C-alpha positions as a Markdown table, in Angstrom:
| # | Residue | x | y | z |
|---|---|---|---|---|
| 1 | Met | 53.2 | 129.9 | 121.4 |
| 2 | Ala | 50.1 | 127.7 | 121.3 |
| 3 | Ala | 51.9 | 125.3 | 118.9 |
| 4 | Phe | 54.9 | 125.1 | 121.2 |
| 5 | Trp | 52.7 | 124.4 | 124.2 |
| 6 | Ser | 50.8 | 121.7 | 122.3 |
| 7 | Ile | 54.1 | 120.0 | 121.4 |
| 8 | Trp | 55.4 | 120.3 | 125.0 |
| 9 | Thr | 52.1 | 118.8 | 126.4 |
| 10 | Asp | 52.2 | 115.9 | 123.9 |
| 11 | Phe | 55.8 | 115.1 | 124.9 |
| 12 | Trp | 55.3 | 115.5 | 128.7 |
| 13 | Phe | 52.1 | 113.5 | 129.0 |
| 14 | Gly | 52.4 | 111.3 | 126.0 |
| 15 | Val | 56.0 | 110.3 | 125.7 |
| 16 | Phe | 57.8 | 111.2 | 129.0 |
| 17 | Pro | 55.7 | 108.9 | 131.2 |
| 18 | Tyr | 57.2 | 105.9 | 129.4 |
| 19 | Leu | 60.7 | 107.3 | 129.7 |
| 20 | Ala | 60.1 | 108.0 | 133.4 |
| 21 | Leu | 58.8 | 104.5 | 134.0 |
| 22 | Gly | 61.6 | 102.9 | 132.1 |
| 23 | Leu | 64.2 | 104.8 | 134.3 |
| 24 | Phe | 62.2 | 104.1 | 137.4 |
| 25 | Leu | 62.2 | 100.3 | 136.9 |
| 26 | Gly | 65.2 | 99.7 | 134.6 |
| 27 | Leu | 68.0 | 101.7 | 136.2 |
| 28 | Pro | 67.6 | 100.1 | 139.7 |
| 29 | Ile | 67.8 | 96.7 | 138.0 |
| 30 | Tyr | 71.1 | 97.7 | 136.3 |
| 31 | Arg | 72.4 | 99.1 | 139.5 |
| 32 | Ala | 71.5 | 96.0 | 141.5 |
| 33 | Tyr | 73.2 | 93.8 | 138.9 |
| 34 | Arg | 76.2 | 96.0 | 139.0 |
| 35 | Gly | 76.2 | 95.7 | 142.8 |
| 36 | Gln | 76.4 | 92.0 | 142.5 |
| 37 | Leu | 79.5 | 92.3 | 140.4 |
| 38 | Ile | 81.0 | 94.6 | 143.1 |
| 39 | Tyr | 80.2 | 92.3 | 146.0 |
| 40 | Pro | 80.6 | 88.8 | 144.5 |
| 41 | Leu | 81.5 | 87.0 | 147.7 |
| 42 | Arg | 78.5 | 87.9 | 149.8 |
| 43 | Glu | 76.8 | 85.1 | 151.7 |
| 44 | Gln | 73.4 | 86.5 | 151.3 |
| 45 | Trp | 71.8 | 87.9 | 148.2 |
| 46 | Thr | 70.4 | 91.4 | 148.3 |
| 47 | Ala | 69.6 | 94.1 | 145.8 |
| 48 | Arg | 72.3 | 96.2 | 147.4 |
| 49 | Gly | 73.4 | 97.9 | 144.3 |
| 50 | Asp | 76.5 | 100.0 | 143.8 |
| 51 | Phe | 78.4 | 102.0 | 146.5 |
| 52 | Glu | 75.9 | 104.9 | 146.2 |
| 53 | Trp | 73.0 | 102.6 | 146.9 |
| 54 | Thr | 72.4 | 103.7 | 150.5 |
| 55 | Pro | 70.1 | 106.0 | 152.4 |
| 56 | Arg | 73.1 | 107.5 | 154.2 |
| 57 | Pro | 71.6 | 107.0 | 157.7 |
| 58 | Ser | 71.6 | 110.1 | 159.9 |
| 59 | Gly | 69.7 | 108.8 | 162.9 |
| 60 | Phe | 72.6 | 109.7 | 165.2 |
| 61 | Phe | 72.1 | 113.4 | 164.6 |
| 62 | Gly | 69.0 | 115.2 | 166.0 |
| 63 | Arg | 67.2 | 112.1 | 167.0 |
| 64 | Arg | 64.6 | 114.0 | 168.9 |
| 65 | Trp | 63.5 | 115.4 | 165.5 |
| 66 | Met | 62.9 | 112.0 | 164.1 |
| 67 | Gly | 60.2 | 110.0 | 165.9 |
| 68 | Ala | 56.8 | 111.3 | 164.8 |
| 69 | Ala | 58.1 | 113.0 | 161.7 |
| 70 | Ser | 59.6 | 109.7 | 160.4 |
| 71 | Met | 56.4 | 107.8 | 161.1 |
| 72 | Ala | 54.3 | 110.6 | 159.4 |
| 73 | Phe | 56.5 | 110.5 | 156.3 |
| 74 | His | 56.5 | 106.7 | 155.8 |
| 75 | Trp | 52.9 | 106.1 | 156.7 |
| 76 | Gly | 52.0 | 109.1 | 154.6 |
| 77 | Val | 53.7 | 107.5 | 151.6 |
| 78 | Ile | 51.9 | 104.2 | 152.1 |
| 79 | Thr | 48.5 | 105.8 | 152.6 |
| 80 | Leu | 49.0 | 108.1 | 149.6 |
| 81 | Phe | 49.8 | 105.1 | 147.4 |
| 82 | Val | 46.6 | 103.3 | 148.6 |
| 83 | Ser | 44.4 | 106.5 | 148.2 |
| 84 | His | 45.7 | 107.2 | 144.7 |
| 85 | Leu | 45.0 | 103.6 | 143.7 |
| 86 | Leu | 41.4 | 104.1 | 145.0 |
| 87 | Gly | 41.2 | 107.4 | 143.0 |
| 88 | Leu | 42.4 | 105.8 | 139.8 |
| 89 | Ile | 40.0 | 102.8 | 140.0 |
| 90 | Gly | 37.1 | 105.0 | 141.1 |
| 91 | Gly | 37.8 | 107.6 | 138.4 |
| 92 | Tyr | 38.0 | 105.0 | 135.6 |
| 93 | Tyr | 34.9 | 103.1 | 136.6 |
| 94 | Gly | 32.9 | 106.0 | 138.0 |
| 95 | Tyr | 32.8 | 104.8 | 141.6 |
| 96 | Thr | 32.0 | 108.1 | 143.3 |
| 97 | Asn | 32.5 | 106.5 | 146.8 |
| 98 | Trp | 36.0 | 105.5 | 145.9 |
| 99 | Ile | 36.8 | 108.9 | 144.6 |
| 100 | Glu | 35.4 | 110.5 | 147.8 |
| 101 | Ala | 37.6 | 108.1 | 149.9 |
| 102 | Phe | 40.6 | 109.1 | 147.8 |
| 103 | His | 40.0 | 112.8 | 148.4 |
| 104 | Trp | 39.7 | 112.5 | 152.2 |
| 105 | Leu | 42.2 | 109.8 | 152.7 |
| 106 | Gly | 44.6 | 111.6 | 150.4 |
| 107 | Leu | 44.1 | 114.9 | 152.2 |
| 108 | Ala | 45.0 | 113.3 | 155.6 |
| 109 | Ala | 47.9 | 111.4 | 154.2 |
| 110 | Gly | 49.1 | 114.5 | 152.3 |
| 111 | Leu | 49.2 | 116.5 | 155.5 |
| 112 | Leu | 51.1 | 113.8 | 157.3 |
| 113 | Phe | 53.5 | 113.6 | 154.4 |
| 114 | Val | 54.1 | 117.4 | 154.3 |
| 115 | Tyr | 54.7 | 117.4 | 158.1 |
| 116 | Gly | 57.3 | 114.6 | 157.8 |
| 117 | Leu | 59.1 | 116.3 | 154.9 |
| 118 | Ser | 59.1 | 119.7 | 156.5 |
| 119 | Ile | 60.7 | 118.4 | 159.7 |
| 120 | Ala | 63.3 | 116.5 | 157.7 |
| 121 | Leu | 64.1 | 119.6 | 155.7 |
| 122 | Ile | 64.3 | 121.9 | 158.9 |
| 123 | Arg | 66.5 | 119.2 | 160.5 |
| 124 | Arg | 69.0 | 119.2 | 157.7 |
| 125 | Ile | 69.2 | 123.0 | 157.7 |
| 126 | Lys | 69.3 | 123.5 | 161.4 |
| 127 | Ile | 71.6 | 120.8 | 162.7 |
| 128 | Pro | 75.3 | 121.4 | 161.9 |
| 129 | Glu | 76.2 | 117.7 | 161.6 |
| 130 | Met | 73.3 | 117.2 | 159.2 |
| 131 | Arg | 74.4 | 120.1 | 157.0 |
| 132 | Ala | 77.9 | 118.7 | 156.9 |
| 133 | Met | 76.9 | 115.3 | 155.7 |
| 134 | Ser | 74.1 | 116.4 | 153.4 |
| 135 | Lys | 74.5 | 116.4 | 149.6 |
| 136 | Asn | 72.6 | 118.6 | 147.1 |
| 137 | Glu | 70.3 | 115.7 | 146.3 |
| 138 | Asp | 69.1 | 115.5 | 149.9 |
| 139 | Tyr | 67.7 | 119.0 | 149.6 |
| 140 | Ile | 66.5 | 118.5 | 146.0 |
| 141 | Ile | 64.5 | 115.4 | 147.0 |
| 142 | Leu | 62.8 | 117.0 | 150.0 |
| 143 | Ile | 61.9 | 120.2 | 148.1 |
| 144 | Trp | 60.7 | 118.3 | 145.1 |
| 145 | Leu | 58.5 | 116.0 | 147.2 |
| 146 | Leu | 57.2 | 119.0 | 149.1 |
| 147 | Ser | 56.3 | 120.7 | 145.8 |
| 148 | Ile | 54.4 | 117.6 | 144.6 |
| 149 | Ala | 52.5 | 117.3 | 147.9 |
| 150 | Leu | 51.7 | 121.0 | 148.2 |
| 151 | Ser | 50.4 | 121.3 | 144.7 |
| 152 | Ala | 48.0 | 118.4 | 145.4 |
| 153 | Leu | 46.9 | 120.0 | 148.7 |
| 154 | Tyr | 46.3 | 123.3 | 146.9 |
| 155 | Leu | 43.9 | 121.6 | 144.6 |
| 156 | Val | 41.9 | 120.1 | 147.5 |
| 157 | Ile | 42.1 | 122.9 | 150.1 |
| 158 | Val | 42.3 | 126.1 | 148.1 |
| 159 | Asp | 40.7 | 125.3 | 144.7 |
| 160 | Arg | 38.4 | 122.7 | 146.3 |
| 161 | Phe | 38.6 | 120.8 | 143.0 |
| 162 | Phe | 37.6 | 117.1 | 143.3 |
| 163 | Gly | 37.2 | 116.0 | 139.7 |
| 164 | Ala | 40.8 | 115.3 | 138.7 |
| 165 | Ser | 40.3 | 111.5 | 139.0 |
| 166 | Met | 37.7 | 111.5 | 136.2 |
| 167 | Asp | 40.3 | 112.9 | 133.8 |
| 168 | Val | 43.5 | 111.4 | 135.1 |
| 169 | Ala | 42.3 | 107.8 | 135.4 |
| 170 | Pro | 41.4 | 107.4 | 131.8 |
| 171 | Trp | 44.7 | 109.1 | 130.8 |
| 172 | Val | 46.6 | 106.5 | 132.9 |
| 173 | Ile | 44.6 | 103.6 | 131.3 |
| 174 | Ser | 45.4 | 105.1 | 127.8 |
| 175 | Leu | 49.1 | 105.0 | 128.7 |
| 176 | Val | 48.8 | 101.3 | 129.8 |
| 177 | Lys | 47.2 | 100.5 | 126.5 |
| 178 | Phe | 50.1 | 102.3 | 124.7 |
| 179 | Ser | 47.6 | 104.8 | 123.2 |
| 180 | Pro | 48.1 | 107.9 | 125.3 |
| 181 | Asp | 45.2 | 110.4 | 125.2 |
| 182 | Val | 47.0 | 113.6 | 126.0 |
| 183 | Ala | 43.8 | 115.6 | 125.5 |
| 184 | Leu | 42.4 | 114.2 | 128.8 |
| 185 | Val | 45.2 | 115.9 | 130.7 |
| 186 | Ala | 45.6 | 118.9 | 128.5 |
| 187 | Ser | 42.1 | 120.1 | 129.4 |
| 188 | Ser | 42.8 | 119.8 | 133.1 |
| 189 | Ser | 43.7 | 122.8 | 135.4 |
| 190 | Pro | 47.3 | 124.1 | 135.4 |
| 191 | Ile | 47.8 | 123.0 | 139.0 |
| 192 | Thr | 46.8 | 119.5 | 138.1 |
| 193 | Gln | 49.2 | 119.4 | 135.2 |
| 194 | Leu | 51.9 | 120.8 | 137.5 |
| 195 | His | 51.2 | 118.1 | 140.0 |
| 196 | Leu | 51.4 | 115.3 | 137.4 |
| 197 | Gly | 54.5 | 116.8 | 135.8 |
| 198 | Leu | 56.4 | 117.1 | 139.0 |
| 199 | Ala | 55.4 | 113.5 | 139.9 |
| 200 | Leu | 56.6 | 112.2 | 136.5 |
| 201 | Gly | 59.8 | 114.1 | 136.8 |
| 202 | Phe | 60.5 | 112.7 | 140.2 |
| 203 | Phe | 59.9 | 109.1 | 139.0 |
| 204 | Ala | 62.6 | 109.7 | 136.4 |
| 205 | Tyr | 65.0 | 111.3 | 138.9 |
| 206 | Phe | 64.3 | 108.7 | 141.6 |
| 207 | Pro | 66.8 | 105.9 | 140.4 |
| 208 | Phe | 69.7 | 108.4 | 140.3 |
| 209 | Thr | 69.3 | 109.2 | 144.0 |
| 210 | Lys | 69.6 | 107.6 | 147.4 |
| 211 | Met | 65.8 | 106.9 | 147.3 |
| 212 | Val | 66.6 | 103.9 | 145.2 |
| 213 | His | 67.3 | 102.0 | 148.4 |
| 214 | Met | 63.6 | 101.5 | 148.6 |
| 215 | Trp | 64.1 | 98.6 | 146.2 |
| 216 | Ser | 66.6 | 96.9 | 148.6 |
| 217 | Tyr | 65.3 | 93.7 | 150.1 |
| 218 | Pro | 67.7 | 91.8 | 152.3 |
| 219 | Phe | 65.9 | 88.4 | 152.8 |
| 220 | Gly | 67.5 | 87.8 | 156.1 |
| 221 | Tyr | 66.1 | 91.0 | 157.6 |
| 222 | Ile | 62.9 | 89.3 | 158.8 |
| 223 | Thr | 64.6 | 86.8 | 161.0 |
| 224 | Arg | 67.7 | 88.7 | 162.2 |
| 225 | Pro | 67.7 | 90.1 | 165.8 |
| 226 | Tyr | 67.2 | 93.8 | 166.5 |
| 227 | Ile | 70.3 | 95.9 | 166.4 |
| 228 | Ala | 70.9 | 97.8 | 169.6 |
| 229 | Ile | 72.6 | 101.2 | 169.4 |
| 230 | Arg | 74.1 | 102.7 | 172.6 |
| 231 | Gln | 76.3 | 105.7 | 173.4 |
| 232 | Tyr | 79.9 | 104.5 | 173.9 |
| 233 | Met | 81.0 | 107.3 | 176.2 |
| 234 | Arg | 78.1 | 106.9 | 178.5 |
| 235 | Trp | 79.1 | 103.3 | 179.3 |
| 236 | Ala | 82.8 | 104.1 | 179.4 |
| 237 | Arg | 82.2 | 106.4 | 182.4 |
């Protein structure tokens, strides 16, 4: 059993990160190129991708649920990215102040993130129109992201463990140098390994889902006017 676990750890934290990164970056490029072949006559270039490259907007349904939850989700993502960057740099160079900032900023952003995800999941379950238009991946994405966030919050709130950066940052640098030091992660707590494993798995799954729309960048978006959405029947009366 110990030998199997060692092989599994070596693969998951020594080989799979490269596979996940390759899928995360490479597949969207392929899908964007394929999309250009599908839409050859477009006046404006955009990484639109294929026909499944869409967030499947659902703002018409349960709009009162959106507001703060949408803001919490998106700002949570941005803040989590910044805080994790602080944690990696601080963990590698031993900047304790940066690690402290990562912990508290990440905690606040994680709570916002979980709030936004929870409301989005409840909305999909409770509103009939949302249930009708939802695909399996919509639920998988939300539950997967919740699992990643909750495992991290468990480390901070329940375990009160603040030393992960000191192990994870050198491991990330070893991956960048193409000399993965799996032992750095193998010695960490099971919850830390679970958090990292879930995150790596999501990076690999990401380009196969609607989340790939994050890479879209219509260059005319900055200058185009706002789109006004009104209820037709209200004005018809």
